[in-house]
Structure formats: C-alpha cells, structure tokens
C-alpha positions in Angstrom: 144.3 90.6 122.4 147.2 90.9 119.9 147.7 92.5 116.6 150.8 91.4 114.9 153.3 92.6 112.3 155.0 90.1 110.1 154.5 88.1 106.9 153.8 84.4 107.0 156.1 82.5 104.7 155.5 78.9 103.7 158.4 76.8 104.8 159.4 73.6 102.9 157.9 70.5 104.7 161.4 68.9 104.9 162.7 71.9 106.8 159.8 71.9 109.2 160.2 68.2 110.0 163.9 68.6 110.6 163.3 71.6 112.8 161.0 69.6 115.1 163.6 66.8 115.3 166.1 69.4 116.6 163.8 71.3 119.0 165.4 72.8 122.0 164.0 73.7 125.4 162.2 70.4 125.5 160.9 69.2 128.9 159.9 65.7 127.8 158.9 63.6 124.9 156.4 60.8 125.3 153.9 58.7 123.4 150.4 60.2 123.5 147.1 58.4 122.8 144.4 60.7 121.3 140.9 60.2 119.9 140.0 61.7 116.6 136.5 61.9 115.1 135.4 63.2 111.7 132.4 63.3 109.4 132.6 61.9 105.9 130.4 63.3 103.1 128.0 60.4 103.7 127.5 61.8 107.2 129.0 58.7 108.9 131.1 59.7 111.9 134.2 57.6 112.4 136.6 57.5 115.4 140.3 56.7 115.2 142.7 56.2 118.1 146.2 57.1 117.1 149.6 57.0 118.9 152.2 59.7 118.1 155.3 61.2 119.6 154.3 64.2 121.7 156.6 66.9 123.1 156.1 69.3 126.0 158.3 72.4 125.9 159.0 75.2 128.3 155.7 77.1 128.7 155.3 80.6 127.2 153.0 81.6 130.0 152.4 80.4 133.6 148.6 81.1 133.4 145.7 81.1 130.9 146.8 82.0 127.3 144.1 84.2 125.7 145.7 84.8 122.3 148.3 83.4 120.0 149.2 84.7 116.5 151.9 83.8 114.0 154.5 86.6 113.6 156.4 84.7 110.9 157.0 81.0 109.9 159.1 80.4 113.0 157.8 82.8 115.7 154.5 83.4 117.4 153.4 86.1 119.8 151.0 85.3 122.7 149.3 87.1 125.5 147.5 86.0 128.6 146.3 86.4 132.2 149.9 86.9 133.4 149.9 90.4 131.8 152.9 89.6 129.5 153.3 89.4 125.8 155.7 86.7 124.7 157.5 86.1 121.4 158.2 82.4 121.1 160.0 80.2 118.6 157.6 77.3 118.3 160.0 75.3 116.2 162.8 75.2 118.8 160.6 75.5 121.9 162.4 78.7 123.2 161.1 82.1 124.5 162.6 84.8 122.3 161.5 87.8 124.2 159.0 88.9 127.0 157.3 92.2 126.8 155.9 94.0 129.9 153.8 97.1 130.2 150.2 96.2 130.7 148.7 96.5 134.2 146.1 93.9 133.5 145.8 90.7 131.5 146.2 90.8 127.7 142.7 89.7 126.7 139.3 90.5 125.7 136.4 89.1 127.8 133.1 87.5 126.8 130.8 88.5 129.7 128.0 86.3 128.2 129.7 83.1 129.1 132.1 82.2 132.0 133.5 85.7 133.0 137.0 84.3 133.3 137.3 83.1 129.7 139.1 85.1 127.1 139.2 85.4 123.3 141.6 86.9 120.9 142.1 89.4 118.1 144.6 88.8 115.3 145.8 90.8 112.3 149.1 91.5 110.6 151.3 94.4 109.6 153.0 93.0 106.5 156.8 93.0 106.2 157.2 94.2 109.8 158.2 92.9 113.2 155.8 95.2 115.0 152.6 94.2 116.7 149.9 95.5 119.0 148.3 94.2 122.2 145.2 95.2 124.1 144.3 94.7 127.7 141.7 95.1 130.4 143.7 98.1 131.5 142.0 99.9 128.5 145.3 100.4 126.8 146.6 99.3 123.4 150.4 99.0 123.1 152.7 98.8 120.1 155.8 96.6 120.4 158.8 96.0 118.3 160.4 92.5 118.3 163.9 93.9 117.8 163.4 96.9 120.1 163.0 97.4 123.8 160.9 95.2 126.0 158.9 98.3 126.7 156.1 99.5 124.4 157.1 101.6 121.5 153.7 103.5 121.4 150.6 103.6 123.6 147.0 104.3 122.5 144.7 105.4 125.3 141.1 106.6 124.7 138.6 103.9 125.6 136.6 104.0 128.8 136.4 100.2 129.1 138.3 97.0 128.2 139.6 97.1 124.6 138.1 94.0 122.7 139.0 94.7 119.1 142.2 95.8 117.3 142.8 95.9 113.5 145.5 97.5 111.4 145.1 99.0 107.9 146.7 97.2 104.9 149.3 100.1 104.6 150.0 100.0 108.4 149.3 103.7 108.8 146.0 103.4 110.8 144.8 101.3 113.7 141.2 100.7 114.5 140.2 99.7 118.1 136.9 98.7 119.6 135.7 98.4 123.2 132.8 97.4 125.5 132.2 101.1 125.8 130.3 100.9 122.4 132.9 102.9 120.6 135.3 102.4 117.7 138.4 104.6 117.5 140.6 105.2 114.5 144.3 106.0 115.2 147.3 107.4 113.3 149.9 104.8 114.0 152.8 107.2 113.5 151.6 109.9 115.9 149.5 107.8 118.3 146.7 110.3 117.9 143.0 109.4 117.6 141.6 110.8 114.3 138.1 109.4 114.3 135.5 108.2 116.8 132.2 106.4 116.3 129.6 105.1 118.8 126.6 102.9 118.3 124.2 102.1 121.2 124.6 98.6 122.6 127.4 97.8 120.2 129.7 96.0 122.6 132.5 95.1 120.3 133.8 91.5 120.4 136.2 91.5 117.5 137.7 93.6 114.6 139.3 92.6 111.3 140.5 94.8 108.5 139.6 93.7 105.0 142.7 93.2 102.9 143.3 95.9 100.2 140.2 97.8 101.2 139.2 100.7 103.5 136.7 98.5 105.4 136.8 97.1 108.9 134.7 94.1 109.9 133.3 94.0 113.4 131.3 91.5 115.5 129.2 92.5 118.5 127.4 91.3 121.6 124.2 92.6 120.0 124.4 89.6 117.6 125.3 91.7 114.5 128.2 91.9 112.1 129.0 95.4 110.9 131.2 96.5 108.0 132.7 99.9 108.7 134.2 102.4 106.1 137.3 103.8 107.7 137.0 106.9 105.6 135.0 108.8 108.2 134.4 105.7 110.3 130.8 105.1 109.2 128.8 101.9 109.1 128.7 100.7 105.4 126.7 97.5 105.9 125.0 95.5 108.6 124.7 91.7 107.9 121.5 89.9 108.9 121.2 89.6 112.7 122.2 86.2 114.1 120.4 84.4 117.0 123.5 84.4 119.2 126.3 86.7 120.2 129.0 86.9 117.6 132.4 86.3 119.2 134.9 86.5 116.3 135.4 87.3 112.7 138.1 86.7 110.1 138.4 87.7 106.4 139.9 85.6 103.6 143.2 86.7 102.0 141.4 87.8 98.8 138.9 89.8 100.8 135.9 88.1 99.1 134.6 86.2 102.1 134.5 86.3 105.9 133.6 84.0 108.8 131.8 84.9 112.0 131.6 82.7 115.1 128.7 82.4 117.6 128.6 81.7 121.3 126.2 79.1 122.7 125.9 76.0 124.8 124.7 72.4 124.4 124.9 72.8 120.6 122.5 75.8 120.5 124.3 78.5 118.6 127.9 77.3 118.6 128.3 77.7 114.8 130.5 79.5 112.4 129.0 81.3 109.4 130.5 82.1 106.0 129.5 85.4 104.4 130.0 87.0 101.0 131.8 90.3 101.3 131.2 91.3 97.7 128.1 93.0 96.3 125.5 90.5 97.5 126.9 90.2 101.0 124.7 87.1 101.6 125.2 84.2 103.9 126.9 81.4 102.1 127.2 78.5 104.5 127.0 77.5 108.2 129.3 75.1 110.1 127.5 73.3 112.9 128.8 70.6 115.2 130.5 72.3 118.2 128.7 72.0 121.6 130.0 75.2 123.2 131.0 78.7 122.1 133.1 78.9 119.0 135.9 81.2 120.0 138.1 81.4 116.8 138.3 80.3 113.2 140.8 80.5 110.3 140.9 80.1 106.6 143.4 77.3 105.9 146.0 77.4 103.1 144.6 76.2 99.8 147.6 73.9 99.4 146.2 71.6 102.1 143.4 70.0 100.2 141.7 69.9 96.8 138.7 71.8 98.2 138.9 75.1 100.3 138.9 74.3 104.0 138.5 76.2 107.3 139.2 75.4 110.9 137.4 76.4 114.1 138.2 76.1 117.8 135.7 76.0 120.7 135.2 76.0 124.4 134.3 72.3 124.0 138.0 71.5 123.7 137.8 70.6 120.0 139.3 71.9 116.8 137.4 71.0 113.7 138.3 71.1 110.0 135.4 71.9 107.6 134.8 71.8 103.9 134.3 75.5 103.2 131.8 75.0 100.4 129.6 72.3 101.7 129.8 72.7 105.5 130.7 69.1 106.0 133.0 68.4 109.0 136.1 66.6 107.7 137.9 66.0 111.0 137.7 66.7 114.7 140.6 66.8 117.1 139.8 66.7 120.8 142.4 68.3 123.1 141.4 66.6 126.3 142.3 68.4 129.5 143.0 71.7 127.7 139.9 73.5 129.0 138.2 76.0 126.7 140.2 76.8 123.5 140.6 80.5 123.2 142.6 81.2 120.0 143.6 79.7 116.7 146.2 80.7 114.2 147.9 79.4 111.1 151.6 78.8 111.9 152.8 77.7 108.5 151.5 75.7 105.5 150.9 72.6 107.6 150.8 73.8 111.2 148.2 75.4 113.5 148.7 77.1 116.9 145.9 76.8 119.4 145.8 78.6 122.7 143.9 77.1 125.6 142.7 77.9 129.1 144.5 75.2 131.0 147.4 73.8 128.9 149.1 76.7 127.2 149.5 76.7 123.5 149.1 73.5 121.4 151.0 72.9 118.2 148.9 71.0 115.7 150.2 69.4 112.5 148.0 68.7 109.4 148.5 65.1 108.3 147.4 64.2 104.7 148.7 60.6 104.7 145.1 59.2 105.2 143.0 62.1 104.2 142.9 65.4 106.0 143.7 64.9 109.7 145.1 67.0 112.6 147.6 65.7 115.1 148.8 67.4 118.3 152.6 67.3 118.3 153.6 69.7 121.1 152.5 72.1 123.8 154.3 75.1 125.2 
C-alpha cells in the first residue's frame, strides 16, 4: 500500500510520444495482438482485434506488484510482495531508486477472496517528493525520493496489517486503518499518534482523504462506506450498506463525488458505485460488467472525452472505461495472462498504470482516433 507525494502535471502529447520512442532499458519490442470489447449506448457489444507495437522493459519487481501510483508525470512508485518500494521512470523504462525497510510485503490483503491477492491505497502529498508505504509488518513508513533509501519516518501503532493510508490536504496529518478495526491519526512532523478510533467489525480495506476537507472516506469488510471527521476522528456519515465487501474508494478532485468498489465472483457483486459526497450523499450510479472482484478505480481527466469518464480494474484481468453519468461501458481492455489486476493509477493526461499479479505493471494509452479506446503499450 502506498501513499505518495507529488503533483501530477499534464505533459503535452507530442512530448509523451517522443519519450516513448526514446525509451531506455527496453528488453524487447514486438507486435502484439489483443482483443478489445466495448458497449455502445445501444447496448451492442463489439469486439475489435488490433495490432500495435508493444514494449517490455526491465521489471520494477520480481514478484507480484500490489500497488502502483503516479508520483509525477514521469515517475511512478510501486510496492509488492518482494518487500521493496520502487521509484520507476515509466517513460524511459528505468528504475530510479529502490527503497528497503519493510520486513514483509508492501500490501493490503483481502482475506475474503484468494488470500494471496493484494490491493492498493493511493493518495498524494501535493508539491512534494515524499510518500508513504504500508506493509503486513504493521508498519507505515515515510520515504523521500531525493533522500536516503531508508525510511525518513516510521509510524507504529496497529496490532494487525495496515490496510489504509491517507494524508491530509495540507500534508500535516496521516490517517491509517487496519484489520484491527482501528483508525489512527498521526502528526506527520513528529510521527506521534494524536487520535485513535475503533468500531467493532470495521476491518478497514481502504482510506482516502477528501480534497480541501477535514473528512476521510473509508471502506470496510462489513460492506459499509464511512465518512470520518478528522477533527476528533468521529464517524460523520455512514452510506447505505452494500451487499458485498467494499474493497476500494476514490474521491473526485473537486471533492463532490466518490466511487467505491465491491468484491464478488461470477458477476455477483463485482460492481463500482458512484456516490454524492455533498448534502444528499445519495447513490448516483452503478457500473456493472466485471465478473470478479473490482480492485481499483479512478476518475479520468475531463480532457479525455466530452462526457465524464471513470476506469475500473478487476481480478477478471480487465480494465473498463465507463460513462460516469449513465453507467454505460464504453470500452474493455483484456490483459490476458496478467492474473488479477491489483491497482490502477492515472499516469498523465492520456496514460494509465495498472499493476497485476503475474506480469508486473502495464502501461496503457488512451486512444481517441476511433472513439475512446485503451491500448497496452508496455509492461515493466
């Protein structure tokens, strides 16, 4: 589980394309055939088989990658079963730095599905190169990209694996959650715990701080989504209980909406849900179409399409793009052989980073030449 510091900056498309042409650390380049399916507004599902140049770069990790997050428009940070945190330049295909300090894998586990699968936590400290990682060793560690490869700060206080990490908008506080049913609020500067809250059976699966607000959004294995007020660490609102365990949550940049994801199998559950975070706090829309647990989701940049769009990744090896307002699936990319997809992040204005169980991190490119489509262009 990673919590990152750094602002995402939109890079001009021309620069991005040139960067990929000049990528270093490349193992091989080959033509790759892939199958794409999508749903049109008239509910007709179409399938396209496309051929595109595909690059394999030096891997960031030698085992399962449980989390990837964009540090800036060139770098990402990832963590996995190999116990390391890696800063990687995904435009050149080079490892920038490896960080070591955790005694167990950087992860959060979902004990309700296959015990060996992992999911991720992502948030940003703006205008900073600092980030946080959480592990099964019950520790949260703070790192500095330009500092030592050892942790700058350590946060120890949970009795079980840490499964949620979120940083406040002003970067002064850190909120962590665990399978021990507790949330802890930390002073980032001193590393001291300043608040503690516990709710029975509240096995935390994910945390996300609401931009420009004192609120922290949390999903749980008890199938609920809670909104916490960090001023005293009290529950401010509980959303209607879902039928399946909630695995992940993300908040829009304006802080008005959030998405939660559900576990499931065979199409039961396996959905993402859009919620209103303002006064009504109602359910707005559901996105159904995955056949296994939805592990991650992101709000996509508004520049990508005329309508607002989101993306989800699932254990069914698929990444889907959805119309945020109607719930229609606009495109599906199948990453064959990847195993369960564990994490999804926006790299820049036209790129997504997707971590997987078996094939490392996938670099996906949004193609608007024939509508809104996704292409896999590299792995590392």
